[in-house]
N, CA, C and O of each residue as an XYZ file, in Angstrom:
368
protein
N       0.805     -1.276      0.147
C      -0.002     -0.101     -0.033
C       0.877      1.163     -0.122
O       1.780      1.216      0.713
N       0.781      2.086     -0.902
C       1.535      3.364     -1.038
C       1.086      4.418     -0.046
O      -0.094      4.594      0.258
N       2.055      5.071      0.411
C       1.926      6.215      1.219
C       1.404      7.378      0.563
O       2.036      7.834     -0.390
N       0.118      8.034      1.018
C      -0.321      9.185      0.441
C       0.585     10.448      0.400
O       1.211     10.783      1.405
N       0.652     11.108     -0.695
C       1.427     12.343     -0.776
C       1.033     13.542      0.169
O      -0.162     13.769      0.358
N       1.896     14.229      0.700
C       1.261     15.409      1.380
C       0.604     16.468      0.490
O       1.006     16.712     -0.648
N      -0.438     17.087      1.080
C      -1.038     18.179      0.191
C      -0.315     19.529      0.270
O       0.542     19.679      1.141
N      -0.552     20.345     -0.430
C       0.085     21.662     -0.327
C      -0.176     22.426      0.937
O       0.677     23.162      1.431
N      -1.461     22.226      1.494
C      -1.713     22.797      2.839
C      -0.794     22.212      3.850
O      -0.223     22.953      4.651
N      -0.625     20.974      3.860
C       0.257     20.297      4.946
C       1.618     20.733      4.722
O       2.256     20.970      5.747
N       2.210     20.892      3.614
C       3.537     21.451      3.456
C       3.692     22.802      3.933
O       4.635     23.245      4.588
N       2.505     23.503      3.470
C       2.628     25.120      3.864
C       2.657     25.246      5.441
O       3.535     25.892      6.013
N       1.696     24.622      6.068
C       1.451     24.726      7.500
C       2.636     24.040      8.231
O       3.021     24.587      9.264
N       3.227     22.967      7.841
C       4.322     22.406      8.434
C       5.509     23.245      8.451
O       6.212     23.404      9.448
N       5.744     23.869      7.118
C       6.995     24.671      6.996
C       6.915     25.736      7.987
O       7.771     25.919      8.852
N       5.704     26.534      7.811
C       5.688     27.709      8.574
C       5.751     27.546     10.129
O       6.140     28.405     10.922
N       5.311     26.326     10.413
C       5.300     26.046     11.982
C       6.794     25.687     12.266
O       7.309     26.020     13.334
N       7.390     25.103     11.444
C       8.991     24.811     11.902
C       9.753     26.025     11.913
O      10.598     26.181     12.795
N       9.540     26.982     10.962
C      10.228     28.281     10.946
C       9.998     29.200     12.075
O      10.869     29.737     12.759
N       8.594     29.327     12.198
C       8.303     30.314     13.325
C       8.558     29.779     14.752
O       8.913     30.540     15.652
N       8.380     28.533     14.931
C       8.440     27.984     16.259
C      10.010     27.839     16.460
O      10.365     27.987     17.630
N      10.898     27.606     15.646
C      12.307     27.710     15.714
C      12.762     29.032     16.057
O      13.577     29.213     16.961
N      12.221     30.047     15.307
C      12.554     31.433     15.717
C      12.136     31.899     16.927
O      12.845     32.669     17.575
N      10.944     31.481     17.355
C      10.507     32.063     18.731
C      11.231     31.411     19.918
O      11.513     32.039     20.939
N      11.524     30.073     19.717
C      12.181     29.422     20.810
C      13.562     29.839     20.879
O      14.086     29.897     21.992
N      14.255     30.151     19.803
C      15.672     30.705     19.814
C      15.656     32.129     20.441
O      16.563     32.466     21.202
N      14.600     32.995     20.116
C      14.571     34.201     20.777
C      14.276     34.223     22.206
O      14.827     35.052     22.931
N      13.376     33.299     22.698
C      12.844     33.277     24.033
C      14.029     32.563     24.919
O      14.204     32.893     26.092
N      14.773     31.633     24.321
C      15.748     30.950     25.191
C      16.894     31.617     25.165
O      17.648     31.500     26.130
N      17.204     32.328     24.219
C      18.585     33.163     24.086
C      19.693     32.204     24.252
O      20.643     32.592     24.932
N      19.731     31.112     23.790
C      20.759     29.940     23.917
C      21.728     30.349     22.741
O      21.365     30.865     21.684
N      22.961     30.047     23.082
C      24.093     30.146     22.060
C      24.912     28.851     21.838
O      25.798     28.733     20.991
N      24.512     27.905     22.694
C      25.330     26.683     22.589
C      24.665     25.809     21.395
O      23.511     25.934     20.985
N      25.623     24.916     20.936
C      25.122     24.040     19.950
C      24.264     23.032     20.381
O      23.389     22.675     19.593
N      24.336     22.514     21.449
C      23.431     21.441     22.004
C      22.001     22.007     22.179
O      20.987     21.337     21.982
N      22.013     23.325     22.573
C      20.562     24.094     22.926
C      19.921     24.343     21.453
O      18.730     24.166     21.198
N      20.742     24.711     20.677
C      20.195     25.021     19.176
C      19.712     23.612     18.441
O      18.742     23.587     17.684
N      20.438     22.549     18.729
C      20.099     21.413     18.178
C      18.774     20.756     18.860
O      18.004     20.078     18.179
N      18.578     20.968     20.085
C      17.389     20.596     20.843
C      16.226     21.435     20.225
O      15.212     20.869     19.817
N      16.374     22.730     20.163
C      15.273     23.718     19.613
C      14.910     23.251     18.118
O      13.741     23.187     17.738
N      15.989     22.935     17.315
C      15.674     22.572     15.937
C      14.933     21.331     15.969
O      13.937     21.302     15.246
N      15.213     20.250     16.683
C      14.620     18.900     16.696
C      13.156     19.157     17.127
O      12.194     18.679     16.526
N      13.060     19.998     18.285
C      11.539     20.251     18.792
C      10.750     20.937     17.795
O       9.548     20.704     17.670
N      11.408     21.824     17.037
C      10.689     22.634     15.972
C      10.241     21.670     14.741
O       9.156     21.853     14.189
N      11.027     20.750     14.383
C      10.733     19.831     13.395
C       9.709     18.847     13.890
O       8.834     18.446     13.123
N       9.780     18.433     15.167
C       8.591     17.602     15.580
C       7.311     18.246     15.698
O       6.303     17.602     15.408
N       7.218     19.558     16.128
C       6.024     20.427     16.118
C       5.535     20.638     14.853
O       4.311     20.594     14.734
N       6.375     20.913     13.627
C       6.020     21.047     12.290
C       5.355     19.862     11.710
O       4.364     19.940     10.983
N       5.991     18.652     12.093
C       5.393     17.384     11.588
C       4.039     17.033     12.331
O       3.192     16.384     11.718
N       3.844     17.379     13.435
C       2.599     17.223     14.142
C       1.611     18.097     13.544
O       0.516     17.625     13.240
N       1.898     19.426     13.323
C       0.876     20.242     12.800
C       0.605     19.853     11.281
O      -0.542     20.053     10.881
N       1.512     19.330     10.408
C       1.275     18.982      9.122
C       0.466     17.704      9.040
O      -0.260     17.510      8.065
N       0.560     16.838     10.011
C      -0.313     15.682     10.009
C      -1.690     15.789     10.491
O      -2.532     14.920     10.264
N      -1.911     16.831     11.140
C      -3.286     17.242     11.736
C      -4.043     18.107     10.788
O      -5.237     18.309     11.006
N      -3.500     18.592      9.837
C      -4.314     19.342      8.864
C      -5.353     18.493      8.152
O      -4.991     17.470      7.572
N      -6.493     18.828      8.165
C      -7.578     17.891      7.504
C      -7.373     17.692      6.080
O      -7.239     18.634      5.298
N      -7.347     16.391      5.720
C      -7.271     15.948      4.293
C      -8.501     16.357      3.716
O      -9.506     16.524      4.407
N      -8.476     16.565      2.219
C      -9.666     16.791      1.453
C     -10.489     15.413      1.519
O      -9.940     14.311      1.521
N     -11.720     15.593      1.565
C     -12.554     14.369      1.564
C     -12.754     13.978      0.086
O     -12.866     14.854     -0.773
N     -12.796     12.744     -0.195
C     -13.080     12.187     -1.495
C     -14.465     12.109     -1.817
O     -15.216     11.597     -0.986
N     -14.923     12.539     -2.900
C     -16.336     12.510     -3.093
C     -16.578     11.062     -3.825
O     -15.833     10.559     -4.666
N     -17.694     10.558     -3.347
C     -18.064      9.268     -4.084
C     -18.422      9.534     -5.467
O     -18.732     10.668     -5.833
N     -18.393      8.517     -6.263
C     -18.751      8.699     -7.714
C     -20.090      9.073     -7.739
O     -20.853      8.663     -6.864
N     -20.525      9.914     -8.771
C     -21.793     10.384     -8.846
C     -22.812      9.327     -9.207
O     -22.710      8.690    -10.255
N     -23.729      9.150     -8.403
C     -24.765      8.139     -8.661
C     -26.067      8.824     -9.224
O     -26.643      9.693     -8.569
N     -26.470      8.446    -10.339
C     -27.591      8.988    -11.037
C     -28.927      8.733    -10.222
O     -29.271      7.562    -10.065
N     -29.703      9.752     -9.693
C     -30.750      9.530     -8.995
C     -31.912      9.339    -10.136
O     -31.951     10.019    -11.162
N     -32.868      8.292     -9.797
C     -34.018      8.240    -10.711
C     -34.983      9.424    -10.402
O     -35.106      9.924     -9.284
N     -35.556      9.758    -11.359
C     -36.689     10.759    -11.307
C     -37.740     10.396    -10.537
O     -38.197      9.255    -10.602
N     -38.284     11.416     -9.651
C     -39.378     11.079     -8.862
C     -40.571     10.585     -9.643
O     -40.841     11.171    -10.693
N     -41.337      9.541     -9.233
C     -42.397      9.074    -10.056
C     -43.559      9.896     -9.800
O     -43.881     10.235     -8.661
N     -44.263     10.257    -10.960
C     -45.460     11.080    -10.876
C     -46.678     10.082    -11.055
O     -46.558      9.033    -11.688
N     -47.824     10.473    -10.470
C     -49.068      9.688    -10.523
C     -49.388      9.467    -11.899
O     -49.374     10.413    -12.688
N     -49.696      8.216    -12.289
C     -50.135      7.823    -13.682
C     -51.421      8.398    -14.000
O     -52.402      8.159    -13.296
N     -51.479      9.204    -15.104
C     -52.893      9.836    -15.399
C     -53.253      9.132    -16.824
O     -52.490      8.862    -17.752
N     -54.547      8.937    -16.712
C     -55.245      8.284    -17.925
C     -55.004      9.189    -19.144
O     -55.275     10.389    -19.169
N     -54.485      8.511    -20.113
C     -54.404      9.157    -21.458
C     -55.466      8.862    -22.406
O     -55.535      9.495    -23.459
N     -56.394      7.844    -22.081
C     -57.481      7.559    -23.004
C     -58.609      8.426    -22.511
O     -58.924      8.497    -21.323
N     -59.251      9.135    -23.570
C     -60.477      9.893    -23.046
C     -61.489      9.078    -22.442
O     -61.452      7.874    -22.694
N     -62.372      9.515    -21.702
C     -63.629      8.914    -21.148
C     -64.506      8.663    -22.289
O     -64.568      9.520    -23.170
N     -65.227      7.532    -22.383
C     -66.171      7.229    -23.524
C     -67.251      8.203    -23.473
O     -67.666      8.608    -22.387
N     -67.763      8.631    -24.653
C     -68.912      9.500    -24.647
C     -70.143      8.966    -24.199
O     -70.380      7.805    -24.532
N     -71.058      9.630    -23.448
C     -72.213      9.025    -23.001
C     -73.215      8.594    -24.186
O     -73.421      9.299    -25.174
N     -73.754      7.456    -23.975
C     -74.729      6.981    -25.017
C     -76.153      7.392    -24.631
O     -76.630      7.447    -23.498
N     -76.789      7.696    -25.914
C     -78.062      8.258    -25.622
C     -79.017      7.254    -24.696
O     -78.793      6.046    -24.631
N     -79.834      7.742    -24.166
C     -80.781      6.991    -23.275
C     -81.901      6.273    -24.291
O     -82.567      6.915    -25.103
N     -81.978      4.972    -24.119
C     -83.085      4.192    -24.765
C     -84.231      3.955    -23.974
O     -84.091      3.573    -22.812
N     -85.377      4.143    -24.478
C     -86.433      3.921    -23.475
C     -86.977      2.443    -23.952
O     -87.112      2.069    -25.117
N     -87.235      1.748    -22.833
C     -87.795      0.476    -23.000
C     -89.478      0.419    -23.306
O     -90.327      1.193    -22.863
N     -89.628     -0.463    -23.985
C     -91.140     -0.544    -24.268
C     -91.673     -1.272    -23.060
O     -91.046     -2.182    -22.518
N     -92.726     -0.889    -22.699
C     -93.548     -1.452    -21.583
C     -94.305     -2.565    -22.103
O     -95.001     -2.354    -23.096
N     -94.279     -3.759    -21.573
C     -95.158     -4.858    -22.128
C     -96.197     -5.185    -21.214
O     -97.014     -6.061    -21.496
């Protein structure tokens, strides 16, 4: 089973998260050691990955199924028979 490719939204959100979180953590911690910078970089990458994986994926639409037209009541297309003239019976 092939792994799905990331969407453009996932790449954008993940990259922005890595960049901004790295910048914020470096400015807030004011670290200058290599170990501190490495820890911040790994934490920013993990946070970016987490954000990228939680971006909602586009929903796949099911194939369009043709809906049958609603049934209308059947109407008689044959005209009603014409009334016959009344015949009088002879009284016997």
